[in-house]
Residue frames relative to the residue before (quaternion, step in Angstrom):
aa qw qx qy qz dx dy dz
X 1.0000 0.0000 0.0000 0.0000 0.00 0.00 0.00
X 0.4325 -0.7273 0.4851 0.2207 3.53 -0.87 0.96
X 0.2692 -0.7586 0.5674 0.1738 3.66 -0.72 0.92
X 0.4107 -0.7032 0.5404 0.2116 3.49 -1.00 0.92
X 0.1010 -0.7939 0.5946 0.0777 3.52 -0.79 0.83
X 0.2452 -0.7414 0.6005 0.1720 3.61 -1.35 0.24
X 0.0201 -0.7254 0.6862 0.0497 3.49 -1.40 0.58
X 0.4356 -0.6929 0.5303 0.2211 3.51 -1.13 0.85
X 0.0593 -0.7193 0.6875 0.0795 3.46 -1.18 0.80
X 0.7509 -0.4124 0.2210 0.4661 3.63 -1.18 0.00
X 0.8008 0.2819 -0.1366 0.5104 3.53 1.16 -0.57
X 0.7812 0.3394 -0.1243 0.5090 3.57 1.18 -0.47
X 0.2754 -0.6114 0.7004 0.2444 3.34 -1.56 0.13
X 0.0975 -0.8849 0.4553 -0.0109 3.42 0.11 1.30
X 0.2780 -0.7774 0.5331 0.1847 3.62 -0.67 1.09
X 0.0774 0.7766 -0.6249 0.0196 3.58 -1.17 0.58
X 0.2757 -0.7186 0.6113 0.1844 3.33 -1.49 0.19
X 0.0297 -0.8028 0.5908 0.0738 3.61 -0.98 0.64
X 0.0190 0.8079 -0.5832 0.0824 3.57 -0.81 1.07
X 0.5903 0.5913 -0.4215 0.3524 3.46 -1.30 0.22
X 0.7216 -0.4451 0.2690 0.4569 3.60 -1.19 0.05
X 0.6004 -0.6240 0.3836 0.3209 3.59 -0.92 0.90
X 0.7592 0.3386 -0.1682 0.5298 3.48 1.15 -0.87
X 0.3465 0.7641 -0.4754 0.2648 3.54 1.27 0.46
X 0.5487 -0.5735 0.4822 0.3708 3.43 -1.39 0.19
X 0.4185 -0.7494 0.4453 0.2550 3.57 -0.60 1.09
X 0.0251 0.7784 -0.6271 0.0129 3.48 -1.16 0.80
X 0.2066 -0.8005 0.5419 0.1513 3.66 -0.72 0.78
X 0.1455 -0.7996 0.5802 0.0529 3.47 -0.85 1.03
X 0.1377 -0.8352 0.5322 -0.0124 3.68 -0.42 1.37
X 0.3338 -0.7778 0.5068 0.1636 3.55 -0.52 1.24
X 0.4282 -0.7060 0.5109 0.2391 3.54 -1.29 0.30
X 0.5591 -0.5865 0.4807 0.3352 3.47 -1.31 -0.51
X 0.6369 -0.3235 -0.6991 0.0318 1.82 -1.64 1.76
X 0.1760 0.7685 -0.5744 0.2203 3.67 -0.03 1.23
X 0.2342 -0.7396 0.6141 0.1448 3.49 -1.46 -0.40
X 0.7190 -0.4860 0.2570 0.4252 3.58 -1.11 0.20
X 0.5261 0.6215 -0.4167 0.4041 3.57 1.31 -0.39
X 0.4855 0.6838 -0.4360 0.3265 3.64 1.14 -0.36
X 0.7502 0.4302 -0.1988 0.4611 3.45 1.13 -0.67
X 0.3737 0.7709 -0.4532 0.2463 3.60 1.30 0.08
X 0.7669 0.3273 -0.2165 0.5079 3.62 0.86 -0.64
X 0.5663 0.5403 -0.3945 0.4814 3.56 1.32 0.39
X 0.6295 0.5857 -0.3240 0.3946 3.52 0.93 -0.97
X 0.6488 0.5198 -0.3663 0.4180 3.72 0.67 -0.94
X 0.6467 0.4924 -0.3381 0.4743 3.74 0.90 -0.74
X 0.6778 0.4888 -0.3048 0.4570 3.59 0.97 -0.71
X 0.5840 0.5400 -0.3442 0.4988 3.61 1.16 -0.70
X 0.6793 0.4755 -0.3183 0.4595 3.65 0.79 -0.91
X 0.7398 0.3605 -0.2672 0.5013 3.62 1.07 -0.26
X 0.7022 -0.5682 0.2128 0.3727 3.47 1.18 0.78
X 0.4927 0.6618 -0.4104 0.3884 3.54 1.25 0.40
X 0.1790 -0.7118 0.6564 0.1745 3.63 -1.16 0.57
X 0.2041 -0.8336 0.5079 0.0745 3.60 -0.47 1.32
X 0.2175 -0.7379 0.6369 0.0515 3.42 -1.20 0.98
X 0.0236 -0.8269 0.5593 -0.0539 3.64 -0.51 1.10
X 0.1146 -0.8223 0.5549 0.0529 3.59 -0.23 1.17
X 0.3641 -0.6608 0.6162 0.2262 3.55 -1.30 0.50
X 0.3471 -0.7886 0.4734 0.1832 3.49 -0.54 1.26
X 0.7324 -0.4366 0.3274 0.4073 3.58 -1.34 0.48
X 0.8096 0.2781 -0.2034 0.4753 3.52 -0.81 0.98
X 0.6808 0.4568 -0.2568 0.5118 3.48 1.37 -0.12
X 0.8625 0.1357 -0.0519 0.4848 3.59 -1.28 0.38
X 0.7621 -0.3385 0.2722 0.4802 3.47 -1.09 -1.04
X 0.4243 0.6390 -0.5404 0.3459 3.62 0.98 0.50
X 0.0667 -0.8275 0.5563 -0.0358 3.56 -0.88 1.21
X 0.5109 -0.6006 0.5246 0.3212 3.49 -1.27 0.57
X 0.4438 -0.7075 0.4759 0.2757 3.53 -0.98 0.74
X 0.7528 0.2989 -0.1776 0.5590 3.59 1.15 -0.60
X 0.4319 -0.7294 0.4644 0.2565 3.53 -0.67 1.06
X 0.6922 0.4668 -0.2750 0.4767 3.67 1.13 -0.41
X 0.4730 0.7040 -0.4312 0.3078 3.58 1.31 -0.10
X 0.5267 -0.6365 0.4464 0.3438 3.52 -1.03 0.74
X 0.3613 -0.7370 0.5203 0.2356 3.48 -0.92 0.83
X 0.0302 -0.8502 0.5218 -0.0625 3.51 0.62 1.25
X 0.1551 -0.7577 0.6307 0.0637 3.47 -1.10 0.88
X 0.5140 0.6946 -0.4250 0.2697 3.55 -1.22 -0.18
X 0.6430 -0.5500 0.3304 0.4181 3.71 -1.07 0.23
X 0.6688 0.4729 -0.3985 0.4127 3.58 0.77 -0.47
X 0.6595 0.4728 -0.3548 0.4644 3.62 0.93 -0.63
X 0.6646 0.4877 -0.3302 0.4597 3.61 0.85 -0.69
X 0.6226 0.5239 -0.3294 0.4789 3.60 1.06 -0.82
X 0.6115 0.5503 -0.3267 0.4653 3.60 1.03 -0.82
X 0.6433 0.5638 -0.2622 0.4466 3.52 0.99 -0.90
X 0.7108 0.4605 -0.2225 0.4829 3.43 0.93 -1.13
X 0.5989 0.5288 -0.3641 0.4787 3.54 1.05 -0.79
X 0.6921 0.4887 -0.2962 0.4410 3.67 0.74 -0.88
X 0.5936 0.5567 -0.3181 0.4864 3.55 1.32 -0.74
X 0.6426 0.5196 -0.3116 0.4690 3.56 0.94 -0.92
X 0.6839 0.4900 -0.2564 0.4758 3.54 0.86 -1.10
X 0.6722 0.5430 -0.3042 0.4009 3.51 0.88 -0.83
X 0.7409 0.3519 -0.1565 0.5502 3.43 1.28 -0.77
X 0.4312 -0.7411 0.4457 0.2571 3.55 1.35 0.28
X 0.3363 0.7797 -0.4514 0.2742 3.57 0.90 0.93
X 0.5786 0.6272 -0.3837 0.3530 3.66 1.13 -0.45
X 0.6003 -0.2752 -0.7509 -0.0109 1.36 -1.99 1.58
X 0.1764 -0.8294 0.5294 -0.0250 3.36 -0.98 1.07
X 0.4739 -0.6272 0.5399 0.3008 3.61 -1.14 0.59
X 0.1219 -0.7760 0.6182 0.0275 3.65 -1.23 0.94
X 0.0627 -0.7198 0.6844 0.0974 3.38 -1.31 0.66
X 0.0502 0.8429 -0.5325 0.0586 3.62 -0.51 1.01
X 0.1066 -0.7973 0.5875 0.0886 3.65 -0.93 0.65
X 0.8407 0.1074 -0.1231 0.5162 3.52 -1.08 0.89
X 0.8040 0.0888 0.0057 0.5879 3.62 -0.47 -1.19
X 0.6779 0.5366 -0.2815 0.4162 3.51 0.90 -0.96
X 0.6350 0.5287 -0.3019 0.4756 3.51 1.16 -0.84
X 0.6653 0.4907 -0.3118 0.4685 3.57 1.01 -0.97
X 0.6182 0.5386 -0.3608 0.4445 3.59 0.97 -0.77
X 0.6749 0.5485 -0.2863 0.4021 3.48 0.91 -1.06
X 0.6854 0.4624 -0.2683 0.4943 3.56 1.04 -0.96
X 0.5692 0.5567 -0.3971 0.4566 3.56 1.15 -0.60
X 0.6586 0.5343 -0.3185 0.4234 3.57 0.83 -1.04
X 0.6961 0.5128 -0.2636 0.4277 3.43 0.98 -1.11
X 0.6614 0.4805 -0.3216 0.4777 3.51 1.06 -0.62
X 0.6891 0.4649 -0.2931 0.4723 3.60 0.92 -0.70
X 0.8585 0.1947 -0.0486 0.4720 3.68 0.65 -0.93
X 0.3718 -0.8033 0.4183 0.2037 3.62 1.38 0.08
X 0.8001 -0.3307 0.2009 0.4583 3.52 -1.13 -0.54
X 0.4312 0.6439 -0.4885 0.4011 3.65 1.22 0.04
X 0.7752 0.3131 -0.1632 0.5238 3.72 1.02 -0.61
X 0.7827 0.2003 -0.0617 0.5861 3.54 0.87 -1.07
X 0.3450 -0.7395 0.5517 0.1725 3.52 -0.80 1.15
X 0.7472 -0.2047 0.1851 0.6046 3.47 0.85 -1.13
X 0.1533 -0.8374 0.5225 0.0482 3.55 -1.13 0.54
X 0.1927 -0.7101 0.6580 0.1603 3.55 -1.31 0.53
X 0.1222 -0.7939 0.5955 0.0116 3.51 -0.70 1.08
X 0.1283 -0.8177 0.5612 0.0079 3.67 -0.46 1.34
X 0.8993 0.1319 -0.0536 0.4136 3.42 -1.29 0.69
X 0.7402 0.3364 -0.2118 0.5423 3.63 1.10 0.26
X 0.3664 -0.7161 0.5706 0.1653 3.67 -1.26 0.73
X 0.3976 -0.6743 0.5711 0.2469 3.52 -1.29 0.02
X 0.8737 -0.0032 -0.0172 0.4862 3.52 -1.09 1.02
X 0.4014 0.7266 -0.4566 0.3202 3.65 0.84 0.98
X 0.5312 0.6824 -0.4120 0.2869 3.61 1.08 -0.49
X 0.6959 0.4438 -0.3056 0.4747 3.74 0.99 -0.36
X 0.7883 0.2824 -0.2053 0.5067 3.57 1.21 0.08
X 0.0970 0.8545 -0.4911 0.1388 3.45 0.94 1.10
X 0.4007 -0.6497 0.5928 0.2566 3.52 -1.20 0.88
X 0.6750 -0.4649 0.4012 0.4091 3.59 -1.42 0.43
X 0.6516 0.5186 -0.3176 0.4533 3.67 0.98 -0.93
X 0.6502 0.5000 -0.3308 0.4667 3.57 1.08 -0.72
X 0.5843 0.5696 -0.3694 0.4446 3.50 1.06 -0.83
X 0.6757 0.5186 -0.3085 0.4235 3.48 0.74 -1.13
X 0.6880 0.5066 -0.2602 0.4497 3.62 1.02 -0.83
X 0.6776 0.4630 -0.2687 0.5043 3.48 1.25 -0.56
X 0.2682 0.8063 -0.5012 0.1635 3.71 1.08 0.32
X 0.6345 0.5759 -0.3192 0.4048 3.51 1.15 -0.81
X 0.6318 0.5597 -0.3404 0.4143 3.53 1.28 -0.68
X 0.6832 0.4743 -0.2582 0.4916 3.52 1.08 -0.84
X 0.5720 0.5686 -0.3618 0.4675 3.59 1.17 -0.51
X 0.6649 0.5039 -0.2877 0.4703 3.56 1.04 -0.68
X 0.5899 0.5734 -0.3493 0.4486 3.51 1.17 -0.27
X 0.6339 0.5142 -0.2942 0.4972 3.61 1.28 -0.35
X 0.5988 -0.5571 0.4111 0.4025 3.59 -1.22 0.43
X 0.6058 0.5661 -0.3658 0.4226 3.59 1.08 -0.65
X 0.6571 0.5432 -0.2714 0.4466 3.43 1.00 -1.03
X 0.7131 0.4628 -0.2927 0.4377 3.47 0.89 -0.91
X 0.5780 0.5272 -0.3840 0.4905 3.56 1.21 -0.52
X 0.6333 0.5448 -0.3495 0.4242 3.63 0.74 -0.86
X 0.7181 0.4402 -0.2618 0.4711 3.53 0.65 -1.12
X 0.6470 0.4863 -0.3548 0.4680 3.76 0.95 -0.48
X 0.7715 0.4090 -0.1871 0.4499 3.52 0.86 -0.92
X 0.8212 0.1938 -0.0327 0.5358 3.60 1.05 -0.76
X 0.1082 0.8794 -0.4615 0.0452 3.44 1.22 0.84
X 0.6672 0.5011 -0.3556 0.4211 3.61 0.89 -0.64
X 0.6567 0.5221 -0.3183 0.4413 3.58 1.06 -0.81
X 0.6363 0.5184 -0.3386 0.4601 3.44 1.14 -0.81
X 0.6680 0.5150 -0.2903 0.4519 3.61 0.92 -0.93
X 0.6472 0.4958 -0.3401 0.4687 3.65 0.81 -0.83
X 0.6020 0.5916 -0.3407 0.4142 3.61 1.03 -0.80
X 0.6262 0.5396 -0.3003 0.4759 3.54 1.19 -0.88
X 0.6177 0.5968 -0.2785 0.4298 3.50 1.04 -0.90
X 0.6639 0.5012 -0.2540 0.4935 3.50 1.03 -1.00
X 0.6856 0.5056 -0.2480 0.4613 3.49 1.02 -1.00
X 0.7583 0.4536 -0.1749 0.4343 3.57 0.84 -1.17
X 0.7759 0.0873 -0.0448 0.6232 3.66 0.97 -0.77
X 0.1314 -0.8671 0.4770 0.0582 3.77 0.58 1.23
X 0.7475 0.4295 -0.2369 0.4479 3.49 1.07 -0.73
X 0.5121 0.6409 -0.3818 0.4258 3.60 1.42 -0.04
X 0.2686 -0.7727 0.5479 0.1752 3.58 -0.76 1.00
X 0.0917 -0.7846 0.6128 0.0197 3.46 -0.36 1.23
X 0.2732 -0.8258 0.4814 0.1082 3.52 -0.16 1.35
X 0.6588 -0.4708 0.3654 0.4591 3.62 -1.20 0.40
X 0.6913 0.4870 -0.3230 0.4250 3.60 0.78 -0.81
X 0.6487 0.5110 -0.3086 0.4721 3.64 0.97 -0.83
X 0.6215 0.5462 -0.3296 0.4547 3.54 1.13 -0.85
X 0.6615 0.4924 -0.3273 0.4614 3.57 0.89 -0.92
X 0.6595 0.5000 -0.3421 0.4450 3.66 0.81 -0.82
X 0.6574 0.5579 -0.2781 0.4234 3.43 0.98 -1.05
X 0.7364 0.4282 -0.2374 0.4669 3.54 0.74 -1.11
X 0.5316 0.6229 -0.4230 0.3878 3.63 1.19 -0.30
X 0.6217 0.5794 -0.2806 0.4463 3.50 1.22 -0.60
X 0.6758 0.4745 -0.2672 0.4968 3.56 1.40 -0.32
X 0.5153 0.6527 -0.4104 0.3742 3.48 1.37 0.19
X 0.4286 0.6747 -0.4839 0.3563 3.59 1.30 0.04
X 0.5868 -0.6585 0.3632 0.3001 3.42 -0.98 0.96
X 0.6946 0.4883 -0.2412 0.4701 3.52 1.27 -0.57
X 0.4566 0.7256 -0.4413 0.2651 3.59 1.22 -0.40
X 0.6968 0.4687 -0.3111 0.4450 3.68 0.77 -0.74
X 0.7002 0.4602 -0.2842 0.4660 3.54 0.93 -0.72
X 0.5988 0.5025 -0.3587 0.5102 3.65 1.02 -0.49
X 0.6353 0.5720 -0.3058 0.4190 3.50 1.00 -0.87
X 0.7003 0.4804 -0.2205 0.4797 3.42 0.89 -1.33
X 0.6695 0.4915 -0.3199 0.4559 3.67 0.90 -0.96
X 0.5066 0.6637 -0.3985 0.3795 3.66 1.06 -0.65
X 0.8053 0.3176 -0.0884 0.4928 3.39 0.54 -1.58
X 0.6139 0.5203 -0.3840 0.4527 3.67 0.92 -0.42
X 0.6862 0.4677 -0.3097 0.4632 3.56 0.98 -0.90
X 0.5946 0.6076 -0.3453 0.3977 3.56 1.16 -0.63
X 0.7823 0.3329 -0.1302 0.5102 3.44 0.98 -0.96
X 0.5809 -0.6395 0.3369 0.3744 3.62 1.33 0.24
X 0.5277 0.6332 -0.4289 0.3695 3.58 1.06 0.58
X 0.6814 0.2457 -0.2496 0.6427 3.47 1.43 0.27
X 0.4753 -0.6539 0.4592 0.3684 3.66 -0.98 0.61
X 0.5967 -0.5691 0.4494 0.3438 3.47 -1.34 0.59
X 0.4176 -0.7088 0.5051 0.2610 3.52 -1.00 0.83
X 0.3993 -0.7778 0.4398 0.2054 3.52 -0.38 1.32
X 0.5401 0.6017 -0.4482 0.3814 3.68 1.16 -0.28
X 0.7252 0.3748 -0.2768 0.5069 3.71 1.13 -0.18
X 0.2944 0.8042 -0.4819 0.1854 3.54 1.31 0.33
X 0.6114 0.5548 -0.3586 0.4358 3.70 1.01 -0.63
X 0.6381 0.5426 -0.2894 0.4633 3.43 1.11 -0.86
X 0.6544 0.5118 -0.2946 0.4723 3.49 0.93 -1.02
X 0.6668 0.5030 -0.3234 0.4447 3.62 0.86 -0.96
X 0.6505 0.5150 -0.3259 0.4532 3.60 0.89 -0.91
X 0.6924 0.4707 -0.2947 0.4606 3.62 0.79 -0.95
X 0.6467 0.5261 -0.3568 0.4215 3.53 1.11 -0.50
X 0.5965 0.5648 -0.3420 0.4562 3.54 1.28 -0.42
X 0.7811 -0.1383 0.0798 0.6036 3.56 1.07 -0.62
X 0.2712 -0.7702 0.5743 0.0588 3.48 -0.92 1.19
X 0.4434 0.6948 -0.4664 0.3212 3.58 1.22 0.02
X 0.2046 -0.7583 0.6094 0.1086 3.53 -1.36 0.48
X 0.2305 -0.8142 0.5272 0.0776 3.54 -0.69 1.21
X 0.5379 0.6191 -0.3842 0.4241 3.59 1.36 -0.03
X 0.5434 -0.6102 0.4752 0.3264 3.66 -0.97 0.73
X 0.0952 0.8304 -0.5446 0.0684 3.50 -0.56 1.05
X 0.1574 -0.7524 0.6327 0.0940 3.38 -1.21 0.89
X 0.1479 -0.8183 0.5551 0.0193 3.50 -0.72 1.15
X 0.0367 -0.7942 0.6034 -0.0618 3.65 -0.56 1.21
X 0.0078 -0.7480 0.6566 -0.0962 3.55 -0.92 1.16
X 0.3955 -0.6953 0.5580 0.2209 3.49 -1.12 0.89
X 0.4748 -0.6781 0.4854 0.2813 3.55 -1.06 0.84
X 0.6764 0.4192 -0.2943 0.5292 3.65 1.24 -0.23
X 0.4017 0.6960 -0.4965 0.3283 3.70 1.16 0.33
X 0.1347 -0.8257 0.5468 0.0334 3.51 -0.59 1.28
X 0.5178 0.5356 -0.4390 0.5024 3.49 1.28 0.72
X 0.7885 0.1772 -0.0437 0.5874 3.65 0.88 -1.06
X 0.2873 -0.7552 0.5751 0.1282 3.51 -0.51 1.32
X 0.3240 -0.7791 0.5015 0.1910 3.55 -0.38 1.19
X 0.6130 0.5626 -0.3697 0.4134 3.57 0.99 -0.53
X 0.6299 0.5102 -0.3349 0.4804 3.67 1.15 -0.22
X 0.6670 0.5726 -0.3063 0.3652 3.63 1.02 -0.43
X 0.4674 0.6952 -0.4761 0.2673 3.73 1.15 -0.24
X 0.6653 0.5430 -0.3543 0.3701 3.67 0.91 -0.59
X 0.5259 0.6582 -0.4121 0.3470 3.57 1.23 -0.39
X 0.5002 0.6681 -0.4356 0.3372 3.73 1.05 -0.46
X 0.5954 0.5991 -0.3711 0.3859 3.63 1.05 -0.65
X 0.6828 0.4896 -0.3164 0.4404 3.65 1.08 -0.56
X 0.6533 0.5558 -0.3191 0.4030 3.59 1.17 -0.20
X 0.0859 -0.8503 0.5172 0.0457 3.62 -0.43 1.06
X 0.6375 0.4177 -0.3549 0.5415 3.58 1.15 0.50
X 0.7659 -0.2425 0.2297 0.5494 3.63 -1.06 -0.58
X 0.0852 0.7868 -0.6061 0.0798 3.51 -0.88 0.96
X 0.0639 0.7911 -0.6062 0.0507 3.61 -0.94 0.88
X 0.1419 -0.7792 0.6080 0.0554 3.54 -0.96 0.87
X 0.0593 -0.7769 0.6266 -0.0164 3.47 -0.92 1.01
X 0.1322 -0.7614 0.6309 0.0689 3.50 -1.10 0.88
X 0.2340 -0.8416 0.4814 0.0722 3.56 -0.42 1.30
X 0.4370 -0.6861 0.5065 0.2860 3.62 -0.83 0.82
X 0.8467 0.2165 -0.0611 0.4821 3.48 -1.29 0.20
X 0.6115 0.5221 -0.3760 0.4607 3.81 0.98 0.70
X 0.2918 -0.7589 0.5592 0.1619 3.50 -0.98 0.81
X 0.7860 -0.3496 0.2235 0.4583 3.50 -1.23 -0.52
X 0.7365 0.3808 -0.2398 0.5049 3.62 1.03 -0.54
X 0.0784 -0.8832 0.4619 -0.0191 3.45 1.03 1.25
X 0.6759 0.4988 -0.3187 0.4390 3.58 0.87 -0.71
X 0.5950 0.4913 -0.3624 0.5227 3.60 1.23 -0.19
X 0.7503 0.4522 -0.2579 0.4076 3.48 0.83 -0.98
X 0.7834 0.1460 -0.0697 0.6000 3.59 1.21 -0.67
X 0.0090 -0.8597 0.5088 0.0434 3.72 0.75 0.85
X 0.6672 0.5009 -0.3245 0.4457 3.59 0.89 -0.88
X 0.6725 0.5042 -0.2807 0.4634 3.51 0.76 -1.06
X 0.6358 0.5094 -0.3527 0.4603 3.73 0.97 -0.57
X 0.6213 0.5636 -0.3110 0.4468 3.46 1.05 -0.99
X 0.7091 0.4633 -0.2729 0.4561 3.52 0.81 -1.15
X 0.6336 0.5125 -0.3514 0.4609 3.66 0.97 -0.76
X 0.6573 0.5146 -0.3039 0.4590 3.56 0.97 -0.81
X 0.6020 0.5533 -0.3152 0.4817 3.63 1.03 -0.85
X 0.6763 0.4897 -0.2859 0.4702 3.56 0.77 -1.13
X 0.7104 0.4702 -0.3057 0.4252 3.58 0.79 -0.93
X 0.6374 0.5347 -0.3065 0.4624 3.55 1.05 -0.81
X 0.6387 0.5469 -0.2927 0.4553 3.54 1.05 -0.80
X 0.7287 0.4363 -0.2363 0.4721 3.48 1.04 -0.83
X 0.7793 0.2571 -0.1190 0.5590 3.54 1.33 -0.46
């Protein structure tokens, strides 16, 4: 049985799991929303067999990760999560490290790569997410983002706070319609949403994104630096499913212009948003191949 460990960052007591050969090459796997560390359970064995030691953090607002200060703002969004992951990497002395991220995790990884480059991130695999696309949405993507604007309303806020599991599971059915989320998997998944901060971190993420909450000035330096250059010098493999009804793959082709090192984009047939759950072996093999080349 895997023992959950904890590391302190400036704002969090962050839960994480580490498995695989003790002398293995470290790789961090960052889950998305609304998901949890269990999303990597069928990916990590394939990575272990290929010589990797896997580090799987639990993001702010999920599971047993806790804020150190009761009065701290429950900030969400890529700057906050990227800051947490940066301090996680530094706390465990892993830099420079390979990263696999999905959704929120992919956006955090690319944010880290843009801000800190290869001193922090050696190479990355970004799943189910694009880069710098929020200001040029297609109408198809606007339709798929309905849930984000619903959460900016009082009604949406109340729904997320009172019916978080129902809300999250509806996203799963929409975004990965062919994935069989069994009753047992649903129970384990939603247990990670019982964290008292889950709803507030979730709501802050999307309200801040679209200007319905003020920006958290604790991350002002990161915002200023990213505003100066959104380019990424870290080798990046981007994989998006063609049946992903959260991220419209057709909208992401323009992102290649931001990548100044090795960059490859793959669109996988018959895959939805939670692609690492649907094709765990293939994701592990693709990541291994990318990391070995870069």
